[in-house]
A tleap script that builds the chain and sets N, CA, C and O, in Angstrom:
source leaprc.protein.ff14SB
mol = sequence {
  NMET VAL TYR HIE VAL TYR ILE LEU SER SER
  ALA THR GLY VAL LEU TYR THR GLY VAL THR
  ASN TYR LEU GLU ARG ARG THR LEU GLU HIE
  LYS GLN LYS ILE ALA PRO GLY PHE THR GLN
  GLN HIE ALA ILE ASP ARG LEU VAL TYR PHE
  GLU GLY PHE ASN ASP ALA ARG ASN ALA ILE
  ALA ARG GLU LYS GLN ILE LYS ARG TRP ARG
  ARG ASP LYS LYS LEU THR LEU ILE ARG THR
  LEU ASN PRO LYS LEU ARG ASP LEU SER THR
  ASP PHE PRO CHIE
}
set mol.1.N position { 72.653 194.590 0.540 }
set mol.1.CA position { 72.244 193.088 0.387 }
set mol.1.C position { 71.214 192.533 -0.519 }
set mol.1.O position { 70.094 193.020 -0.368 }
set mol.2.N position { 71.324 191.766 -1.285 }
set mol.2.CA position { 70.634 192.000 -2.170 }
set mol.2.C position { 69.368 190.490 -2.432 }
set mol.2.O position { 69.522 189.285 -2.629 }
set mol.3.N position { 68.589 191.084 -2.341 }
set mol.3.CA position { 66.761 189.667 -2.288 }
set mol.3.C position { 65.952 189.652 -3.359 }
set mol.3.O position { 65.433 190.651 -3.856 }
set mol.4.N position { 65.837 188.590 -3.711 }
set mol.4.CA position { 65.493 187.959 -5.247 }
set mol.4.C position { 64.227 187.084 -4.670 }
set mol.4.O position { 64.094 186.348 -3.692 }
set mol.5.N position { 63.219 187.577 -5.903 }
set mol.5.CA position { 61.749 186.507 -5.997 }
set mol.5.C position { 62.519 186.392 -7.287 }
set mol.5.O position { 63.225 186.960 -8.120 }
set mol.6.N position { 61.724 184.923 -6.784 }
set mol.6.CA position { 62.332 183.981 -8.239 }
set mol.6.C position { 60.913 182.842 -8.220 }
set mol.6.O position { 59.996 182.775 -7.402 }
set mol.7.N position { 61.253 181.773 -9.846 }
set mol.7.CA position { 59.925 181.395 -9.810 }
set mol.7.C position { 60.912 180.408 -10.150 }
set mol.7.O position { 61.788 180.790 -10.926 }
set mol.8.N position { 60.983 178.668 -9.547 }
set mol.8.CA position { 60.844 177.413 -10.104 }
set mol.8.C position { 59.874 177.190 -10.626 }
set mol.8.O position { 58.780 177.722 -10.437 }
set mol.9.N position { 60.339 175.852 -11.813 }
set mol.9.CA position { 59.495 175.233 -12.729 }
set mol.9.C position { 60.133 173.657 -12.821 }
set mol.9.O position { 61.264 173.223 -13.038 }
set mol.10.N position { 58.826 173.036 -12.542 }
set mol.10.CA position { 59.459 171.233 -13.205 }
set mol.10.C position { 59.276 171.120 -14.184 }
set mol.10.O position { 58.365 171.717 -14.758 }
set mol.11.N position { 60.170 170.214 -14.812 }
set mol.11.CA position { 60.210 169.742 -15.994 }
set mol.11.C position { 58.629 169.678 -16.153 }
set mol.11.O position { 58.324 170.241 -17.204 }
set mol.12.N position { 57.670 169.255 -15.570 }
set mol.12.CA position { 55.920 168.904 -16.413 }
set mol.12.C position { 55.460 170.542 -16.045 }
set mol.12.O position { 54.274 170.853 -16.155 }
set mol.13.N position { 56.043 171.117 -15.793 }
set mol.13.CA position { 55.313 173.191 -15.755 }
set mol.13.C position { 55.424 173.554 -14.844 }
set mol.13.O position { 56.069 174.591 -14.692 }
set mol.14.N position { 54.788 172.812 -13.635 }
set mol.14.CA position { 54.389 173.023 -12.431 }
set mol.14.C position { 55.129 173.998 -11.439 }
set mol.14.O position { 56.152 173.423 -11.068 }
set mol.15.N position { 55.005 175.448 -10.765 }
set mol.15.CA position { 55.247 176.562 -10.819 }
set mol.15.C position { 55.411 176.578 -9.283 }
set mol.15.O position { 54.493 176.174 -8.569 }
set mol.16.N position { 56.957 177.195 -8.593 }
set mol.16.CA position { 56.851 177.966 -7.661 }
set mol.16.C position { 57.431 179.301 -7.665 }
set mol.16.O position { 58.154 179.563 -8.626 }
set mol.17.N position { 57.214 180.402 -6.573 }
set mol.17.CA position { 57.584 181.320 -5.979 }
set mol.17.C position { 58.105 181.247 -5.151 }
set mol.17.O position { 57.747 180.306 -4.442 }
set mol.18.N position { 59.045 181.933 -4.713 }
set mol.18.CA position { 59.834 182.264 -3.756 }
set mol.18.C position { 60.758 183.373 -3.122 }
set mol.18.O position { 60.717 184.279 -3.955 }
set mol.19.N position { 61.433 183.710 -2.260 }
set mol.19.CA position { 62.195 184.818 -1.566 }
set mol.19.C position { 63.278 184.405 -1.275 }
set mol.19.O position { 63.193 183.247 -0.866 }
set mol.20.N position { 65.226 185.149 -1.290 }
set mol.20.CA position { 65.586 184.729 -0.804 }
set mol.20.C position { 66.633 185.562 -0.768 }
set mol.20.O position { 66.879 186.112 -1.842 }
set mol.21.N position { 67.364 185.837 0.191 }
set mol.21.CA position { 68.676 186.707 0.184 }
set mol.21.C position { 70.248 186.107 -0.523 }
set mol.21.O position { 71.303 186.738 -0.589 }
set mol.22.N position { 69.957 184.617 -1.023 }
set mol.22.CA position { 71.702 184.353 -1.778 }
set mol.22.C position { 70.818 183.173 -2.716 }
set mol.22.O position { 70.355 182.158 -2.195 }
set mol.23.N position { 70.653 183.548 -4.403 }
set mol.23.CA position { 69.910 183.037 -4.791 }
set mol.23.C position { 70.257 181.844 -4.792 }
set mol.23.O position { 69.623 180.853 -4.430 }
set mol.24.N position { 71.718 181.977 -5.382 }
set mol.24.CA position { 72.844 180.742 -6.085 }
set mol.24.C position { 72.528 180.057 -5.019 }
set mol.24.O position { 71.812 179.118 -5.368 }
set mol.25.N position { 72.745 180.064 -3.660 }
set mol.25.CA position { 72.464 178.982 -2.837 }
set mol.25.C position { 71.242 178.576 -2.271 }
set mol.25.O position { 71.089 178.014 -1.186 }
set mol.26.N position { 70.048 179.032 -3.408 }
set mol.26.CA position { 68.877 178.381 -2.767 }
set mol.26.C position { 68.710 177.635 -4.049 }
set mol.26.O position { 68.478 176.427 -4.090 }
set mol.27.N position { 68.838 178.420 -5.114 }
set mol.27.CA position { 68.775 177.093 -6.230 }
set mol.27.C position { 68.916 176.327 -6.235 }
set mol.27.O position { 68.035 175.523 -6.539 }
set mol.28.N position { 70.604 175.833 -5.771 }
set mol.28.CA position { 71.503 174.865 -5.583 }
set mol.28.C position { 70.136 173.981 -4.455 }
set mol.28.O position { 69.734 172.882 -4.836 }
set mol.29.N position { 69.558 174.594 -3.139 }
set mol.29.CA position { 69.818 173.741 -2.089 }
set mol.29.C position { 67.847 172.979 -3.071 }
set mol.29.O position { 67.475 171.818 -2.900 }
set mol.30.N position { 67.309 173.669 -3.655 }
set mol.30.CA position { 66.175 172.819 -4.601 }
set mol.30.C position { 66.323 171.846 -5.845 }
set mol.30.O position { 65.555 171.176 -6.535 }
set mol.31.N position { 67.709 172.102 -5.792 }
set mol.31.CA position { 67.939 170.669 -7.427 }
set mol.31.C position { 68.364 169.762 -6.127 }
set mol.31.O position { 67.677 168.753 -5.970 }
set mol.32.N position { 69.514 170.021 -5.085 }
set mol.32.CA position { 69.749 168.962 -4.607 }
set mol.32.C position { 68.710 168.739 -3.463 }
set mol.32.O position { 68.983 168.096 -2.449 }
set mol.33.N position { 67.562 169.287 -3.688 }
set mol.33.CA position { 66.402 168.514 -3.000 }
set mol.33.C position { 66.544 168.400 -0.874 }
set mol.33.O position { 66.369 167.475 -0.081 }
set mol.34.N position { 66.916 169.791 -0.725 }
set mol.34.CA position { 67.371 169.206 0.826 }
set mol.34.C position { 66.004 169.472 1.535 }
set mol.34.O position { 65.229 168.782 2.197 }
set mol.35.N position { 66.041 170.819 1.097 }
set mol.35.CA position { 64.304 170.846 2.068 }
set mol.35.C position { 63.432 170.085 1.564 }
set mol.35.O position { 63.046 170.179 0.399 }
set mol.36.N position { 62.932 169.052 2.587 }
set mol.36.CA position { 61.757 168.690 2.260 }
set mol.36.C position { 60.392 169.380 2.207 }
set mol.36.O position { 60.158 169.976 3.258 }
set mol.37.N position { 59.142 169.501 1.024 }
set mol.37.CA position { 58.120 170.064 1.184 }
set mol.37.C position { 57.603 169.847 -0.392 }
set mol.37.O position { 57.889 168.847 -1.051 }
set mol.38.N position { 56.570 171.267 -1.012 }
set mol.38.CA position { 56.758 171.093 -2.355 }
set mol.38.C position { 57.044 170.984 -3.449 }
set mol.38.O position { 56.486 170.562 -4.461 }
set mol.39.N position { 58.214 171.501 -3.148 }
set mol.39.CA position { 59.385 171.695 -4.172 }
set mol.39.C position { 59.963 170.315 -4.931 }
set mol.39.O position { 60.129 169.885 -6.072 }
set mol.40.N position { 60.190 169.843 -3.307 }
set mol.40.CA position { 60.619 168.023 -3.256 }
set mol.40.C position { 59.759 167.406 -3.908 }
set mol.40.O position { 60.079 166.966 -5.012 }
set mol.41.N position { 58.556 167.224 -3.448 }
set mol.41.CA position { 57.530 167.152 -3.554 }
set mol.41.C position { 57.164 166.498 -5.284 }
set mol.41.O position { 56.650 165.469 -5.724 }
set mol.42.N position { 57.633 167.488 -5.755 }
set mol.42.CA position { 56.834 167.776 -7.486 }
set mol.42.C position { 58.651 168.353 -7.856 }
set mol.42.O position { 58.837 169.561 -7.716 }
set mol.43.N position { 59.746 167.574 -8.254 }
set mol.43.CA position { 60.733 168.599 -8.171 }
set mol.43.C position { 61.219 169.473 -9.095 }
set mol.43.O position { 61.796 169.305 -10.169 }
set mol.44.N position { 60.980 170.155 -8.662 }
set mol.44.CA position { 60.571 171.821 -8.739 }
set mol.44.C position { 61.762 172.441 -8.411 }
set mol.44.O position { 62.124 172.606 -7.246 }
set mol.45.N position { 62.707 172.970 -9.876 }
set mol.45.CA position { 64.441 173.311 -9.736 }
set mol.45.C position { 65.112 173.561 -10.696 }
set mol.45.O position { 66.228 173.280 -11.132 }
set mol.46.N position { 63.864 174.408 -11.094 }
set mol.46.CA position { 64.500 175.218 -13.127 }
set mol.46.C position { 64.188 176.580 -12.684 }
set mol.46.O position { 63.140 177.217 -12.786 }
set mol.47.N position { 64.874 176.770 -12.372 }
set mol.47.CA position { 64.819 178.607 -12.302 }
set mol.47.C position { 65.005 179.315 -13.867 }
set mol.47.O position { 65.851 179.523 -14.737 }
set mol.48.N position { 62.974 179.600 -13.406 }
set mol.48.CA position { 62.927 179.973 -15.159 }
set mol.48.C position { 62.740 181.532 -14.337 }
set mol.48.O position { 61.856 182.047 -15.021 }
set mol.49.N position { 62.996 182.257 -13.556 }
set mol.49.CA position { 62.698 183.660 -13.381 }
set mol.49.C position { 63.689 184.045 -12.264 }
set mol.49.O position { 64.431 183.243 -11.696 }
set mol.50.N position { 63.610 185.390 -12.013 }
set mol.50.CA position { 64.237 186.314 -10.853 }
set mol.50.C position { 64.221 187.467 -11.434 }
set mol.50.O position { 64.275 187.731 -12.635 }
set mol.51.N position { 64.095 188.578 -9.954 }
set mol.51.CA position { 64.734 189.740 -10.172 }
set mol.51.C position { 64.895 190.532 -8.762 }
set mol.51.O position { 64.624 190.163 -7.619 }
set mol.52.N position { 65.260 191.357 -9.093 }
set mol.52.CA position { 66.750 191.326 -7.097 }
set mol.52.C position { 65.727 192.837 -6.598 }
set mol.52.O position { 64.935 193.552 -7.212 }
set mol.53.N position { 66.138 192.820 -5.495 }
set mol.53.CA position { 65.424 194.110 -4.721 }
set mol.53.C position { 66.217 194.744 -4.136 }
set mol.53.O position { 67.343 194.461 -4.547 }
set mol.54.N position { 66.237 195.955 -2.869 }
set mol.54.CA position { 68.155 195.994 -2.234 }
set mol.54.C position { 66.548 195.985 -0.875 }
set mol.54.O position { 66.829 195.565 0.248 }
set mol.55.N position { 65.843 196.203 -0.996 }
set mol.55.CA position { 65.009 196.171 0.020 }
set mol.55.C position { 64.179 195.243 0.780 }
set mol.55.O position { 63.073 195.783 0.745 }
set mol.56.N position { 64.043 193.943 1.582 }
set mol.56.CA position { 63.644 192.935 2.079 }
set mol.56.C position { 62.006 192.731 2.413 }
set mol.56.O position { 61.253 191.758 2.418 }
set mol.57.N position { 61.909 193.674 2.595 }
set mol.57.CA position { 60.341 194.515 2.329 }
set mol.57.C position { 59.617 194.634 1.125 }
set mol.57.O position { 58.396 194.721 1.256 }
set mol.58.N position { 60.182 194.664 -0.271 }
set mol.58.CA position { 60.038 194.211 -1.197 }
set mol.58.C position { 59.642 193.611 -2.206 }
set mol.58.O position { 58.762 193.681 -3.063 }
set mol.59.N position { 61.164 192.525 -1.680 }
set mol.59.CA position { 61.004 191.317 -2.440 }
set mol.59.C position { 59.939 190.748 -1.274 }
set mol.59.O position { 59.079 190.279 -2.019 }
set mol.60.N position { 59.819 190.685 -0.935 }
set mol.60.CA position { 58.556 189.804 0.324 }
set mol.60.C position { 56.895 190.205 -0.235 }
set mol.60.O position { 55.954 189.443 -0.015 }
set mol.61.N position { 56.764 191.324 -0.869 }
set mol.61.CA position { 55.438 192.179 -1.171 }
set mol.61.C position { 55.505 191.789 -2.518 }
set mol.61.O position { 54.657 191.102 -3.089 }
set mol.62.N position { 57.068 192.477 -3.271 }
set mol.62.CA position { 55.941 191.136 -4.537 }
set mol.62.C position { 56.252 189.835 -4.609 }
set mol.62.O position { 56.056 189.343 -5.720 }
set mol.63.N position { 56.860 188.804 -3.423 }
set mol.63.CA position { 56.865 187.612 -4.030 }
set mol.63.C position { 55.632 187.170 -3.453 }
set mol.63.O position { 55.435 185.957 -3.525 }
set mol.64.N position { 54.266 188.259 -2.587 }
set mol.64.CA position { 53.237 187.626 -2.718 }
set mol.64.C position { 51.872 187.788 -3.993 }
set mol.64.O position { 50.890 187.189 -4.431 }
set mol.65.N position { 52.640 189.004 -4.152 }
set mol.65.CA position { 51.781 189.790 -5.458 }
set mol.65.C position { 51.901 188.384 -6.148 }
set mol.65.O position { 50.881 187.695 -6.155 }
set mol.66.N position { 53.269 187.790 -6.845 }
set mol.66.CA position { 53.236 187.119 -7.301 }
set mol.66.C position { 52.587 185.260 -7.011 }
set mol.66.O position { 52.022 184.435 -7.728 }
set mol.67.N position { 52.835 185.273 -6.268 }
set mol.67.CA position { 51.361 184.191 -5.373 }
set mol.67.C position { 50.651 184.151 -5.755 }
set mol.67.O position { 50.493 183.347 -6.673 }
set mol.68.N position { 49.378 185.233 -5.230 }
set mol.68.CA position { 48.043 185.442 -5.634 }
set mol.68.C position { 47.969 185.576 -6.923 }
set mol.68.O position { 46.789 185.453 -7.250 }
set mol.69.N position { 48.862 185.831 -8.112 }
set mol.69.CA position { 48.600 185.536 -9.099 }
set mol.69.C position { 48.066 184.724 -10.647 }
set mol.69.O position { 48.980 184.871 -11.459 }
set mol.70.N position { 47.320 184.225 -11.044 }
set mol.70.CA position { 46.929 183.265 -12.507 }
set mol.70.C position { 48.210 182.280 -13.040 }
set mol.70.O position { 49.205 182.954 -13.304 }
set mol.71.N position { 48.310 181.430 -13.162 }
set mol.71.CA position { 49.214 180.582 -13.542 }
set mol.71.C position { 49.313 181.174 -15.128 }
set mol.71.O position { 50.185 180.620 -15.796 }
set mol.72.N position { 48.867 181.774 -15.521 }
set mol.72.CA position { 48.372 182.165 -16.809 }
set mol.72.C position { 49.507 183.342 -17.265 }
set mol.72.O position { 50.211 183.422 -18.272 }
set mol.73.N position { 49.325 184.534 -15.655 }
set mol.73.CA position { 49.883 185.842 -15.877 }
set mol.73.C position { 51.360 185.889 -15.532 }
set mol.73.O position { 52.126 186.810 -15.814 }
set mol.74.N position { 51.685 184.652 -14.815 }
set mol.74.CA position { 52.796 184.387 -13.969 }
set mol.74.C position { 53.724 183.509 -15.495 }
set mol.74.O position { 54.931 183.729 -15.587 }
set mol.75.N position { 53.274 182.895 -16.201 }
set mol.75.CA position { 54.243 182.648 -17.614 }
set mol.75.C position { 54.308 183.538 -18.179 }
set mol.75.O position { 55.456 183.853 -18.494 }
set mol.76.N position { 53.208 184.435 -18.631 }
set mol.76.CA position { 53.315 186.152 -19.174 }
set mol.76.C position { 55.085 186.902 -18.679 }
set mol.76.O position { 56.109 187.153 -19.315 }
set mol.77.N position { 54.758 187.004 -17.558 }
set mol.77.CA position { 55.896 187.461 -16.539 }
set mol.77.C position { 57.141 187.043 -17.032 }
set mol.77.O position { 58.095 187.764 -17.324 }
set mol.78.N position { 57.031 185.423 -17.124 }
set mol.78.CA position { 58.360 184.600 -16.806 }
set mol.78.C position { 58.779 185.219 -18.471 }
set mol.78.O position { 59.581 186.152 -18.492 }
set mol.79.N position { 58.503 184.954 -19.161 }
set mol.79.CA position { 58.290 184.440 -20.911 }
set mol.79.C position { 58.835 186.437 -21.949 }
set mol.79.O position { 59.290 186.747 -23.051 }
set mol.80.N position { 58.400 187.162 -20.716 }
set mol.80.CA position { 59.410 188.777 -20.933 }
set mol.80.C position { 60.252 188.184 -21.041 }
set mol.80.O position { 60.419 187.814 -22.203 }
set mol.81.N position { 60.872 187.899 -20.445 }
set mol.81.CA position { 62.576 187.840 -19.631 }
set mol.81.C position { 63.407 186.213 -20.566 }
set mol.81.O position { 64.554 186.024 -20.971 }
set mol.82.N position { 62.272 185.420 -20.587 }
set mol.82.CA position { 62.817 183.454 -20.664 }
set mol.82.C position { 61.855 183.164 -21.502 }
set mol.82.O position { 60.999 182.342 -21.178 }
set mol.83.N position { 61.828 183.881 -22.902 }
set mol.83.CA position { 60.450 182.943 -23.143 }
set mol.83.C position { 61.162 181.017 -24.078 }
set mol.83.O position { 60.518 180.185 -24.718 }
set mol.84.N position { 62.136 181.038 -23.824 }
set mol.84.CA position { 62.427 179.659 -23.672 }
set mol.84.C position { 61.771 178.982 -22.451 }
set mol.84.O position { 61.032 178.013 -22.622 }
set mol.85.N position { 61.986 179.397 -21.416 }
set mol.85.CA position { 62.090 178.650 -20.115 }
set mol.85.C position { 63.317 177.944 -20.216 }
set mol.85.O position { 63.131 176.749 -20.441 }
set mol.86.N position { 64.452 178.264 -20.130 }
set mol.86.CA position { 65.358 177.154 -20.310 }
set mol.86.C position { 65.840 177.768 -18.371 }
set mol.86.O position { 65.592 178.856 -17.851 }
set mol.87.N position { 66.377 176.861 -17.925 }
set mol.87.CA position { 66.962 177.100 -16.254 }
set mol.87.C position { 68.164 178.301 -16.319 }
set mol.87.O position { 69.141 178.064 -17.030 }
set mol.88.N position { 68.134 178.880 -15.987 }
set mol.88.CA position { 68.692 180.645 -15.580 }
set mol.88.C position { 70.045 180.035 -14.624 }
set mol.88.O position { 71.137 180.602 -14.608 }
set mol.89.N position { 69.721 178.732 -13.820 }
set mol.89.CA position { 70.988 178.465 -13.017 }
set mol.89.C position { 72.214 178.142 -13.999 }
set mol.89.O position { 73.288 178.432 -13.472 }
set mol.90.N position { 72.293 177.768 -14.916 }
set mol.90.CA position { 72.773 177.065 -15.713 }
set mol.90.C position { 74.344 178.467 -16.123 }
set mol.90.O position { 75.535 178.230 -16.325 }
set mol.91.N position { 73.739 179.562 -16.101 }
set mol.91.CA position { 74.234 180.568 -15.870 }
set mol.91.C position { 75.275 180.621 -15.086 }
set mol.91.O position { 76.394 180.584 -15.597 }
set mol.92.N position { 75.171 180.685 -14.155 }
set mol.92.CA position { 75.600 181.069 -12.296 }
set mol.92.C position { 77.120 180.520 -12.458 }
set mol.92.O position { 77.378 179.661 -13.301 }
set mol.93.N position { 77.991 181.002 -11.704 }
set mol.93.CA position { 79.924 180.681 -12.016 }
set mol.93.C position { 79.338 179.599 -10.985 }
set mol.93.O position { 78.468 179.359 -10.148 }
set mol.94.N position { 80.565 179.086 -11.732 }
set mol.94.CA position { 80.710 177.334 -10.725 }
set mol.94.C position { 82.190 177.201 -10.081 }
set mol.94.O position { 82.490 176.204 -9.424 }
savepdb mol mol.pdb
quit
């Protein structure tokens, strides 16, 4: 099983970092605003970054590491792989 650490963004640039074992499903849940909370309140639904791990503990540790970072460091990470901050979920098979 693959675990993903992911970063979502709102249209206004609010960021959210999470971890999941099913990236496509979790991203869709954010887009459909299924789960109440921070991402729903701030319309955070654009997948701008993700990385995969084979071990859940490593994924959780990485999520915690990224969550401690300042915004500018998160944006630098995102832009290394996604300079235009496009919604990467558009590449998922439908």
